C-alpha positions in Angstrom: -1.8 -38.8 9.3 -2.2 -38.4 5.5 -3.1 -34.7 5.6 -1.0 -33.5 8.6 1.3 -31.3 6.5 -1.7 -29.5 4.9 -3.4 -29.0 8.2 -0.1 -27.8 9.7 0.2 -25.2 7.0 -3.4 -24.0 7.5 -3.0 -23.7 11.2 0.2 -21.8 10.7 -1.8 -19.3 8.6 -4.4 -18.9 11.3 -1.6 -18.2 13.9 0.4 -15.8 11.6 -2.1 -13.8 9.5 -4.4 -11.1 10.7 -8.1 -11.6 10.1 -7.6 -15.2 8.9 -9.5 -18.0 10.6 -9.5 -21.7 9.8 -12.6 -23.8 10.4 -11.0 -27.2 11.4 -11.4 -30.3 9.3 -14.3 -32.6 10.2 -16.6 -29.6 10.8 -18.4 -29.9 7.5 -18.4 -28.4 4.0 -17.5 -24.7 3.9 -20.6 -23.6 2.1 -22.9 -25.3 4.5 -21.0 -24.0 7.5 -21.2 -20.5 6.0 -24.9 -20.8 5.5 -25.6 -22.2 9.0 -23.2 -20.1 11.0 -20.7 -17.6 9.5 -22.7 -15.5 7.1 -24.5 -12.6 8.7 -26.6 -11.2 5.7 -25.8 -7.7 7.1 -22.5 -6.8 8.6 -21.5 -3.9 10.7 -18.1 -2.2 11.3 -16.7 1.1 12.6 -15.7 3.7 10.0 -12.7 6.1 10.2 -14.9 8.5 12.2 -15.9 6.0 14.8 -19.4 5.6 13.4 -21.0 2.1 13.2 -21.9 1.4 9.6 -24.1 -1.4 8.4 -23.5 -2.9 4.9 -24.6 -6.0 2.9 -22.8 -9.3 3.4 -20.9 -10.4 0.3 -18.6 -13.3 -0.3 -16.2 -14.7 -2.8 -14.9 -18.2 -2.3 -12.4 -20.6 -3.9 -15.1 -23.1 -4.7 -17.8 -22.5 -7.3 -20.6 -23.6 -5.0 -19.9 -20.5 -2.8 -23.1 -19.4 -4.7 -25.2 -21.3 -2.2 -25.1 -18.3 0.2 -27.2 -16.3 -2.3 -30.2 -18.3 -0.9 -29.7 -16.3 2.4 -29.7 -12.9 0.5 -25.9 -12.7 0.5 -24.4 -11.9 -2.9 -21.5 -14.3 -3.5 -19.8 -16.4 -6.1 -16.8 -18.6 -6.7 -13.4 -17.4 -7.9 -10.1 -19.1 -8.5 -7.7 -19.4 -5.6 -5.3 -16.9 -7.3 -8.1 -14.3 -7.5 -9.0 -14.9 -3.9 -5.4 -14.6 -2.8 -5.2 -11.2 -4.6 -8.4 -10.1 -2.9 -6.9 -11.0 0.5 -4.0 -8.8 -0.4 -6.3 -5.9 -1.1 -6.8 -6.2 -4.8 -10.4 -5.4 -5.9 -12.4 -8.1 -7.7 -13.1 -6.7 -11.2 -15.7 -7.8 -13.6 -17.9 -6.6 -16.4 -21.3 -5.4 -15.1 -23.4 -8.4 -15.6 -26.9 -8.7 -17.1 -29.5 -9.9 -14.6 -31.8 -12.7 -15.7 -35.1 -13.0 -13.8 -36.5 -16.4 -13.1 -40.1 -16.2 -12.1 -41.5 -19.0 -9.9 -45.2 -19.5 -9.3 -47.4 -22.3 -8.0 -46.2 -25.0 -5.6 -44.3 -28.3 -5.9 -46.5 -31.3 -6.2 -46.8 -34.1 -3.6 -43.6 -36.2 -3.5 -41.5 -33.7 -5.5 -38.3 -32.4 -3.9 -36.1 -29.3 -4.1 -33.5 -31.5 -5.9 -36.1 -32.2 -8.7 -36.6 -28.4 -8.9 -33.0 -27.5 -9.1 -32.3 -30.0 -11.8 -35.3 -28.6 -13.8 -34.0 -25.1 -13.3 -30.5 -26.1 -14.3 -31.7 -27.5 -17.6 -33.9 -24.4 -18.3 -31.2 -21.9 -17.5 -28.5 -23.7 -19.5 -30.8 -23.6 -22.5 -31.5 -19.9 -21.9 -27.8 -19.0 -21.7 -26.7 -17.3 -18.5 -22.9 -17.6 -18.5 -21.4 -14.4 -17.0 -24.9 -13.3 -15.9 -26.6 -13.0 -12.5 -29.9 -14.9 -12.0 -32.5 -13.5 -9.6 -35.4 -15.7 -8.5 -38.7 -13.9 -7.9 -42.4 -14.4 -8.0 -45.2 -15.8 -5.8 -43.7 -19.2 -5.9 -41.0 -18.1 -3.5 -43.5 -18.1 -0.6 -43.7 -21.9 -0.9 -40.0 -22.5 -0.9 -38.1 -22.9 2.4 -34.7 -21.1 2.8 -33.0 -24.5 2.5 -34.8 -25.0 -0.9 -33.6 -21.6 -2.0 -30.1 -22.5 -1.0 -30.3 -25.6 -3.1 -31.3 -23.5 -6.1 -28.6 -21.0 -5.5 -26.0 -23.7 -4.9 -26.1 -25.1 -8.5 -25.6 -21.7 -10.2 -22.3 -23.0 -11.6 -24.1 -25.9 -13.2 -26.6 -23.7 -15.0 -23.7 -21.4 -15.8 -24.6 -18.2 -13.9 -22.3 -16.2 -11.7 -24.9 -16.5 -9.0 -28.6 -17.3 -8.4 -29.8 -14.6 -6.0 -32.8 -14.5 -3.6 -34.0 -11.3 -1.8 -34.7 -11.2 1.9 -38.1 -11.9 3.5 -39.6 -13.6 6.5 -38.2 -17.0 5.4 -34.7 -15.5 5.6 -35.3 -14.3 9.2 -36.9 -17.6 10.2 -33.8 -19.4 9.0 -31.4 -17.0 10.8 -33.4 -17.6 13.9 -33.4 -21.4 13.5 -29.7 -21.6 13.0 -28.9 -19.7 16.2 -28.2 -16.2 15.1 -28.8 -13.5 17.7 -32.1 -11.7 17.8 -30.4 -8.3 17.5 -28.7 -9.5 14.3 -32.0 -10.7 12.9 -33.7 -7.4 13.7 -30.8 -5.5 12.0 -31.2 -7.7 8.8 -34.9 -7.0 8.7 -34.6 -3.2 9.2 -31.6 -2.9 6.8 -33.3 -4.9 4.1 -36.5 -2.9 4.2 -34.7 0.4 4.3 -32.4 -0.4 1.4 -34.9 -2.1 -0.9 -33.5 -5.7 -0.4 -36.8 -6.9 1.1 -39.0 -9.0 -1.2 -42.2 -7.1 -2.2 -44.5 -9.5 -4.0 -46.4 -6.6 -5.4 -43.4 -5.4 -7.4 -42.0 -7.2 -10.4 -38.4 -6.1 -11.1 -37.1 -5.3 -14.5 -34.5 -7.7 -15.9 -32.3 -8.0 -18.9 -34.3 -11.1 -19.8 -36.5 -13.5 -18.0 -38.1 -16.9 -17.9 -40.6 -18.6 -15.7 -41.5 -21.9 -14.2 -44.8 -23.2 -12.7 -43.6 -25.2 -9.7 -46.5 -27.5 -10.2 -45.1 -28.9 -13.4 -41.8 -30.1 -11.8 -41.7 -33.9 -11.6 -39.2 -36.4 -9.9 -36.0 -36.2 -12.0 -32.4 -37.2 -12.2 -29.6 -35.7 -14.3 -27.0 -37.5 -16.3 -25.3 -39.6 -17.3 -22.5 -37.1 -17.9 -23.7 -33.5 -17.3 -25.8 -31.9 -14.6 -27.9 -29.9 -17.1 -29.0 -33.2 -18.8 -32.2 -33.7 -16.8 -34.0 -37.0 -17.1 -37.5 -37.6 -15.8 -37.5 -40.5 -13.4 -39.7 -42.6 -15.6 -37.3 -42.3 -18.5 -33.9 -43.0 -16.8 -33.9 -46.6 -18.1 -34.6 -45.4 -21.6 -31.8 -42.9 -21.5 -29.3 -45.5 -20.2 -30.3 -48.2 -22.5 -30.1 -45.8 -25.5 -26.6 -44.7 -24.5 -25.5 -48.3 -23.9 -26.0 -49.0 -27.6 -25.3 -45.7 -29.2 -22.5 -44.2 -27.0 -20.9 -47.3 -25.5 -21.6 -49.5 -28.6 -22.6 -52.6 -26.6 -25.5 -54.8 -25.6 -26.5 -55.5 -22.0 -24.4 -58.2 -20.4 -23.8 -59.6 -17.0 -20.6 -61.3 -15.7 -19.7 -63.2 -12.5 -17.8 -61.5 -9.7 -14.8 -63.5 -8.4 -15.4 -64.9 -4.9 -18.9 -63.5 -4.7 -22.3 -65.2 -5.0 -23.6 -62.5 -7.3 -22.9 -61.2 -10.8 -22.7 -57.6 -12.1 -23.9 -56.0 -15.3 -24.4 -52.9 -17.4 -26.5 -50.3 -15.6 -25.9 -51.7 -12.1 -25.6 -49.0 -9.5 -22.2 -49.6 -7.8 -22.1 -46.3 -5.9 -25.1 -44.7 -4.0 -24.0 -41.7 -1.9 -25.9 -39.1 0.1 -23.4 -36.4 -0.4 -22.7 -32.7 -1.2 -23.6 -29.3 0.2 -26.3 -29.0 -2.5 -28.6 -31.5 -0.7 -27.2 -32.1 2.8 -27.9 -28.5 3.7 -31.6 -29.2 3.2 -33.3 -31.0 6.1 -36.3 -31.7 4.0 -34.6 -34.0 1.6 -32.4 -35.6 4.2 -35.5 -36.4 6.5 -37.1 -37.8 3.3 -34.1 -40.1 2.8 -34.3 -41.2 6.4 -38.0 -42.0 6.1 -37.4 -44.0 2.9 -34.7 -45.9 4.8 -37.1 -46.4 7.8 -39.9 -47.8 5.6 -37.4 -50.0 3.7 -35.8 -51.3 6.8 -39.1 -52.2 8.4 -40.1 -54.1 5.2 -36.7 -56.0 5.3 -35.2 -54.5 2.2 -31.4 -54.3 1.8 -29.2 -52.7 -0.9 -28.0 -55.0 -3.6 -24.6 -56.5 -2.7 -22.7 -54.7 -5.4 -23.7 -51.2 -4.2 -21.3 -49.1 -2.2 -23.4 -46.9 0.1 -22.4 -43.8 2.2 -23.7 -40.8 4.0 -21.5 -37.7 4.2 -23.4 -34.6 5.5 -22.1 -31.1 5.1 -22.5 -30.3 8.8 -22.6 -32.1 12.1 -26.1 -30.7 12.8 -27.5 -33.2 10.2 -26.4 -36.1 12.4 -28.1 -34.5 15.4 -31.5 -34.2 13.7 -31.4 -37.6 12.0 -30.6 -39.2 15.4 -33.3 -37.2 17.2 -35.9 -38.3 14.6 -34.8 -41.9 15.0 -33.9 -42.2 11.4 -30.1 -42.7 11.5 -30.4 -46.2 12.8 -32.5 -47.2 9.8 -30.0 -45.5 7.4 -27.3 -47.5 9.2 -29.3 -50.7 8.8 -29.4 -50.4 5.1 -25.8 -49.3 4.7 -26.0 -45.5 4.7 -23.5 -45.1 7.6 -21.8 -41.8 8.4 -18.4 -41.7 6.7 -17.5 -38.1 7.7 -18.5 -34.5 7.2 -17.2 -33.3 3.8 -17.4 -33.5 0.0 -16.4 -37.2 -0.3 -18.1 -38.9 -3.2 -19.2 -35.6 -4.8 -15.6 -34.7 -5.6 -14.5 -38.2 -6.3 -13.3 -39.3 -2.9 -15.6 -42.3 -2.4 -12.6 -44.6 -2.1 -12.1 -47.6 -4.3 -14.8 -50.2 -5.1 -14.3 -53.7 -3.7 -11.5 -55.2 -5.8 -13.5 -58.1 -7.3 -16.2 -55.7 -8.4 -13.7 -53.3 -9.9 -12.0 -56.1 -11.7 -15.2 -57.5 -13.1 -16.2 -54.0 -14.4 -12.9 -53.2 -16.0 -12.1 -56.7 -17.2 -15.4 -57.0 -19.1 -16.2 -53.4 -20.3 -19.2 -53.2 -18.0 -20.8 -49.7 -18.0 -21.6 -49.3 -14.3 -23.6 -46.5 -12.8 -23.6 -44.3 -9.8 -26.5 -42.4 -8.2 -25.4 -39.5 -5.9 -27.0 -36.5 -4.4 -24.2 -34.4 -5.7 -24.0 -31.4 -8.0 -21.6 -32.8 -10.7 -21.4 -36.0 -12.7 -18.7 -35.2 -15.2 -16.8 -38.1 -16.8 -14.1 -39.6 -14.6 -15.1 -37.5 -11.6 -17.1 -39.8 -9.3 -15.0 -43.0 -9.8 -12.7 -44.3 -12.5 -14.8 -47.5 -12.5 -18.1 -45.7 -13.3 -19.0 -44.3 -16.6 -22.7 -43.4 -16.1 -23.3 -41.0 -13.3 -26.7 -39.7 -12.2 -27.6 -36.8 -9.8 -30.6 -37.4 -7.7 -32.3 -36.4 -4.5 -31.2 -38.2 -1.3 -34.5 -40.2 -1.0 -34.0 -41.4 -4.6 -30.3 -42.3 -3.8 -31.6 -44.6 -1.1 -34.2 -46.1 -3.4 -31.7 -46.7 -6.2 -29.3 -48.5 -3.7 -32.2 -50.8 -2.9 -33.1 -51.3 -6.6 -29.4 -51.7 -7.7 -29.8 -50.8 -11.3 -30.9 -48.1 -13.7 -32.0 -50.4 -16.6 -35.6 -50.9 -15.4 -38.5 -48.5 -15.1 -38.2 -47.4 -11.6 -41.8 -46.6 -11.1 -43.5 -49.8 -12.5 -41.1 -52.6 -11.5 -40.4 -53.7 -7.9 -37.5 -52.2 -6.0 -37.0 -55.5 -4.3 -38.6 -58.1 -2.2 -39.4 -57.7 1.5 -38.6 -60.1 4.3 -41.8 -62.1 3.6 -41.1 -62.3 -0.1 -43.6 -59.6 -1.2 -42.7 -57.2 -4.0 -42.0 -53.7 -2.8 -42.5 -50.7 -5.1 -41.2 -47.1 -4.8 -44.7 -45.9 -3.8 -44.6 -48.3 -0.8 -41.5 -46.6 0.8 -41.9 -43.0 -0.4 -42.9 -40.6 2.4 -45.7 -38.0 2.1 -45.0 -34.3 2.3 -46.9 -34.3 5.6 -44.7 -37.0 7.0 -41.6 -35.1 6.1 -42.8 -31.8 7.5 -44.0 -33.4 10.7 -40.8 -35.3 11.3 -38.7 -32.2 10.5 -40.7 -30.0 12.9 -40.0 -32.4 15.7 -36.4 -33.0 15.0 -34.7 -29.8 13.8 -34.3 -27.0 16.4 -32.3 -23.9 17.2 -30.4 -25.5 20.1 -28.7 -28.0 17.8 -27.1 -25.3 15.7 -26.1 -23.3 18.8 -24.4 -26.3 20.4 -22.6 -27.4 17.2 -21.3 -23.9 16.4 -20.6 -22.7 19.9 -16.9 -22.8 19.2 -16.6 -23.5 15.5 -12.8 -22.8 15.3 -11.8 -25.1 18.2 -11.7 -28.5 16.4 -11.2 -32.0 17.7 -8.3 -33.3 19.7 -6.2 -34.0 16.5 -6.5 -30.4 15.3 -5.8 -29.1 18.8 -2.6 -31.3 18.9 -1.1 -29.6 15.9 1.4 -27.2 17.5 2.6 -24.3 15.3 4.3 -21.0 16.0 3.3 -17.9 14.2 5.9 -16.3 11.9 6.2 -13.8 9.1 7.1 -16.5 6.5 6.4 -20.1 6.3 9.3 -22.5 6.7 9.0 -24.9 3.7 9.7 -28.5 4.6 12.5 -30.0 2.5 11.4 -33.1 0.7 7.7 -32.6 1.3 5.4 -34.1 -1.3 2.4 -32.2 -0.1 3.4 -28.6 0.3 6.1 -26.9 -1.7 7.2 -23.4 -2.7 5.8 -23.0 -6.2 8.0 -21.6 -9.0 5.7 -18.8 -10.1 7.9 -16.0 -8.9 11.3 -17.4 -9.9 13.4 -14.7 -11.7 10.7 -12.1 -11.1 11.9 -8.4 -11.2 10.2 -5.2 -10.0 9.5 -4.2 -13.6 7.7 -6.7 -15.8 9.4 -7.7 -19.1 7.3 -7.0 -22.2 5.0 -9.9 -23.0 6.5 -11.9 -25.9 4.6 -12.6 -29.1 3.5 -16.2 -29.6 5.5 -17.6 -32.6 4.9 -21.0 -34.2 3.1 -22.4 -31.2 2.1 -26.1 -31.4 -1.2 -27.5 -30.2 -0.8 -29.6 -27.0 -4.5 -30.7 -27.1 -7.4 -30.2 -29.4 -10.6 -30.9 -27.5 -14.4 -31.0 -27.9 -17.3 -29.3 -26.1 -18.0 -29.1 -22.3 -14.4 -29.7 -21.2 -14.6 -29.3 -17.5 -12.0 -28.3 -14.9 -12.2 -31.9 -13.8 -11.0 -32.8 -17.3 -8.2 -30.3 -17.1 -7.2 -30.8 -13.4 -8.7 -33.9 -11.9 -9.2 -34.1 -8.2 -9.5 -37.9 -7.8 -7.2 -40.9 -7.7 -3.6 -40.8 -8.9 -2.8 -43.8 -11.1 0.5 -45.5 -10.5 1.6 -45.4 -14.1 0.7 -41.7 -14.6 3.5 -39.0 -14.6 2.2 -37.9 -11.2 2.2 -41.4 -9.8 5.7 -42.1 -11.2 7.0 -38.8 -9.6 5.6 -39.8 -6.2 7.1 -43.3 -6.4 10.5 -41.7 -7.3 10.1 -39.7 -4.1 9.5 -42.8 -2.0 5.8 -42.5 -1.7 4.1 -45.9 -1.6 1.0 -46.4 -3.8 -1.2 -46.7 -0.8 -0.1 -43.2 0.3 -0.7 -41.5 -3.1 -3.9 -39.9 -1.7 -5.6 -37.8 -4.4 -4.9 -34.9 -6.7 -7.2 -32.8 -4.6 -5.1 -33.6 -1.5 -1.8 -32.8 -3.4 -2.8 -29.3 -4.5 -0.1 -27.8 -2.4 2.6 -29.3 -4.5 3.2 -28.1 -8.1 5.3 -31.1 -9.2 2.3 -33.4 -8.7 -0.3 -31.0 -10.0 1.4 -30.0 -13.2 1.9 -33.7 -14.0 -1.8 -34.2 -13.3 -2.9 -31.4 -15.7 -5.1 -32.9 -18.5 -4.6 -36.3 -16.9 -8.3 -37.2 -16.6 -8.9 -40.8 -17.6 -11.9 -39.8 -19.8 -10.5 -36.8 -21.7 -10.3 -37.2 -25.5 -7.6 -35.4 -27.3 -8.4 -35.2 -31.0 -4.7 -35.2 -31.8 -4.6 -38.9 -30.8 -7.9 -40.3 -32.2 -9.1 -43.5 -30.6 -7.1 -42.9 -27.4 -8.8 -42.0 -24.2 -7.0 -40.3 -21.3 -4.3 -37.7 -20.8 -2.2 -38.2 -24.0 -0.8 -36.0 -26.7 1.6 -36.2 -29.6 5.2 -35.1 -30.1 5.7 -35.4 -33.8 4.3 -38.9 -34.5 5.2 -40.1 -31.0 2.2 -40.5 -28.6 2.9 -39.8 -24.9 1.5 -38.4 -21.7 0.4 -34.8 -22.0 3.0 -33.8 -19.4 5.8 -35.6 -21.2 5.0 -34.1 -24.5 4.8 -30.6 -23.0 8.2 -31.0 -21.4 9.7 -32.0 -24.7 8.1 -28.9 -26.4 9.4 -26.7 -23.6 12.9 -28.1 -24.0 12.7 -27.3 -27.7 11.7 -23.7 -26.8 8.3 -24.2 -28.5 5.2 -22.4 -27.0 2.0 -24.4 -26.9 -1.7 -23.8 -27.3 -4.9 -25.6 -26.4 -7.9 -25.6 -28.8 -11.4 -26.6 -27.8 -15.2 -26.1 -28.4 -18.0 -24.7 -26.3 -18.2 -24.3 -22.5 -14.5 -24.7 -21.9 -13.6 -24.8 -18.2 -17.1 -25.5 -16.9 -17.5 -26.9 -13.4 -15.3 -26.2 -10.4 -13.5 -23.0 -9.8 -10.3 -25.1 -9.6 -7.4 -22.7 -10.1 -5.0 -25.6 -10.8 -6.7 -26.0 -14.1 -5.1 -22.6 -15.0 -1.9 -23.0 -12.9 -1.2 -26.4 -14.5 -1.9 -25.0 -18.0 0.7 -22.3 -17.3 3.3 -24.6 -15.9 3.0 -26.9 -18.9 4.1 -24.0 -21.1 0.7 -23.3 -22.7 0.6 -19.6 -23.8 -2.9 -19.4 -25.3 -6.2 -21.2 -25.2 -8.6 -20.8 -28.2 -12.2 -22.0 -27.7 -15.7 -21.4 -28.9 -16.8 -20.2 -25.4 -15.5 -20.0 -21.9 -17.0 -20.6 -18.5 -16.6 -17.4 -16.4 -14.2 -18.6 -13.6 -11.8 -20.5 -15.7 -11.4 -17.6 -18.2 -10.6 -15.3 -15.3 -8.1 -17.9 -13.9 -6.3 -18.2 -17.2 -5.8 -14.4 -17.3 -4.7 -14.5 -13.7 -2.0 -17.0 -14.6 -0.8 -15.0 -17.7 -2.4 -17.4 -20.2 -4.1 -15.6 -23.2 -7.8 -16.7 -23.6 -9.1 -16.3 -27.2 -12.5 -17.0 -28.5 -13.4 -18.0 -32.1 -15.5 -15.4 -33.9 -18.0 -15.4 -36.8 -19.1 -19.0 -36.4 -15.5 -20.3 -36.8 -14.7 -23.6 -35.0 -11.7 -25.9 -34.9 -13.6 -28.1 -37.4 -14.7 -25.4 -39.8 -11.1 -24.1 -40.0 -9.7 -27.6 -40.3 -7.2 -27.1 -37.4 -5.0 -30.1 -36.7 -2.2 -31.1 -34.3 0.3 -30.5 -37.2 -0.5 -26.8 -37.5 1.6 -24.0 -36.1 0.1 -20.8 -34.7 1.5 -17.3 -34.5 -0.1 -14.3 -32.6 1.7 -10.9 -32.8 1.1 -7.7 -30.9 0.5 -9.5 -27.6 2.3 -6.8 -25.6 -0.2 -4.2 -26.7 -3.5 -6.0 -26.4 -6.6 -4.2 -25.3 -9.8 -5.6 -23.6 -11.9 -7.7 -26.0 -10.1 -6.6 -29.2 -9.9 -8.7 -32.3 -6.7 -10.7 -32.6 -5.3 -12.2 -35.9 -4.2 -15.8 -35.6 -1.8 -16.9 -38.3 -1.8 -20.6 -39.1 1.0 -22.5 -40.9 0.0 -25.9 -42.3 2.3 -29.0 -42.3 2.8 -28.4 -46.1 3.9 -24.8 -45.5 0.7 -23.1 -46.7 -0.7 -20.4 -44.5 -4.0 -18.7 -43.6 -5.3 -16.6 -40.8 -8.5 -16.1 -38.8 -9.8 -13.6 -36.3 -10.4 -14.3 -32.7 -11.8 -12.3 -29.8 -9.4 -11.4 -27.0 -11.2 -12.5 -23.8 -9.2 -10.4 -21.5 -12.3 -8.5 -20.6 -11.2 -5.5 -18.4 -8.4 -2.9 -18.1 -7.4 -4.5 -14.8 -7.1 -7.9 -16.4 -4.8 -6.4 -19.1 -2.6 -5.2 -16.2 -2.6 -8.6 -14.7 -1.7 -10.3 -18.0 1.1 -7.8 -18.8 2.6 -8.6 -15.4 2.6 -12.3 -16.0 -0.4 -12.9 -13.7 -2.5 -11.3 -11.0 -0.2 -12.4 -8.2 2.9 -10.9 -9.9 0.9 -7.6 -10.3 -0.2 -7.6 -6.6 3.3 -8.3 -5.3 4.8 -5.6 -7.4 2.2 -3.2 -6.1 2.9 -4.2 -2.5 6.7 -3.9 -3.0 6.5 -0.5 -4.7 
């Protein structure tokens, strides 16, 4: 009911556009469905002479974790929606030729260590090495000990370690996975022959030459989590309590406390785990870690353990096959018994769609400044992403998620203190419920088979009765629904002419926000809950949408009025222009207001705006609304110390100028404030990666200038920028 308009729009597209197919909702997460069914590794088509030609499978997707498919030997990465739309309309994807960083793996993982522990270790190492805008290729003798699913886990988190992709070549493990997941034998034979002929087949005797390289002994990887705010901040399992207790005092400036929960027979305190979720394509595509989670649940259930009463638990696989093998192994009933019931097939908690906590628990947390925790098997733990009630978020393997639900807290050493007491009162420790590698392998061998994949994907585009009941008629253009609050005709092309007007210089622009390091696309364009007192919430109420029907920003991406009001509306963002204030606020003169309201006042005054920030600006999801919203607010330029790849591209695609500080300059070293005005001339004649002079006028009238690097990186991008954006450029080309 909530999402009918969006599904109607998608189904209209599948009926109206050539070569466009919609996998219906409820099937799973797109990356996992691609891995298990759609990707071919090698495609064939007929050329203009009628000859059948084989060529490598490649993929760009409008989610950054598109990179998971590199585990199958398919080169792919995430792009913004605007770039994908342009590609669908025939525009090539342009980029600078990347450096390739080699990551050599050798040895084998120790007993009890999971692929999740490995990917969190690799993420930390690669972030430290520096791989933004680069390809990573895994190689070395250690590959032989990694399953295809393990490789997909490593490839999946490429956005978290900053790379464009994390690629694996093709070998027998690739062919085995294609066979397991139901691909035809003829296709598998083609992949093998093509890979060997073209040099894509992994040859352990050959060590490729890379731009730079690093290596990891798999035997040194230990059980780990990442958090509490960034996926690259790996924490060894035995030190999680130390990290949290340190942050409690140093970051949150408080001591441990516990408070009663109204109407409940338990209290709640700092470090309590209030969300434990088995979620995300990163881990639910890996039968090994899901079987391990089921075995932990089985052992715990038989001992009489239960999650603590304040923990919200959930299981959301990325494909329906997961349910089949958990049930066949007899593990789903044990997961159910300890609260890990199936809630659906999708991103759920990983993207912030866990739903609200129980009201008494939420009230106790927010009314007493409790620093609650979550432990999820996701890929991102940015501030404000998982839940507005949770400030400390940890990424972990599915079996550790189950164990933390039973323990209920992150403040104790997990390996030396009991998880809980069994039905006969005995202390139960992690070692008592942790499965051996042999148990996992034996269970998996008996539970996962080719027939499951073939049955689930026999007709992947059919959908359930609800999808089938959506009746649409194909047409050349979509008929916009008047008054819709979900899908609306955006204003990007209003007043557009065949010939683009010259790009105007940026004169006396005012800062809208001055931000710190690691500003994510979740900070810029949150996907979670919409607060009733926010500009987006107020707009929805003005359009007769009840609070219960707000849905989320992620669900409202088809409506620009909601999304532009949600830009920079993250509850944890900190604008240095309004010190001491947390959330989406800015300043108009001396008046503090919501970012959207301040932006509209500046637009009404005819004043252009800029955003200033530190390192790693735009990290995280490929969310194109982070650029669309920036554009619609009236921001002309973003000046930062460094950009993440996709967001920089998205800004160019929306006609926003990305500039990068040079020569060690920062907002702090230059003393930039919200009272400064910024002028940039010669914008209409910019060249790729040229130096740009930024003139600054202080509040007292004094002036100075600094040099920044234009991060429009290619000649194609200059064309997009001069046209007002990539879609304007493509439409003019099509109309010419």
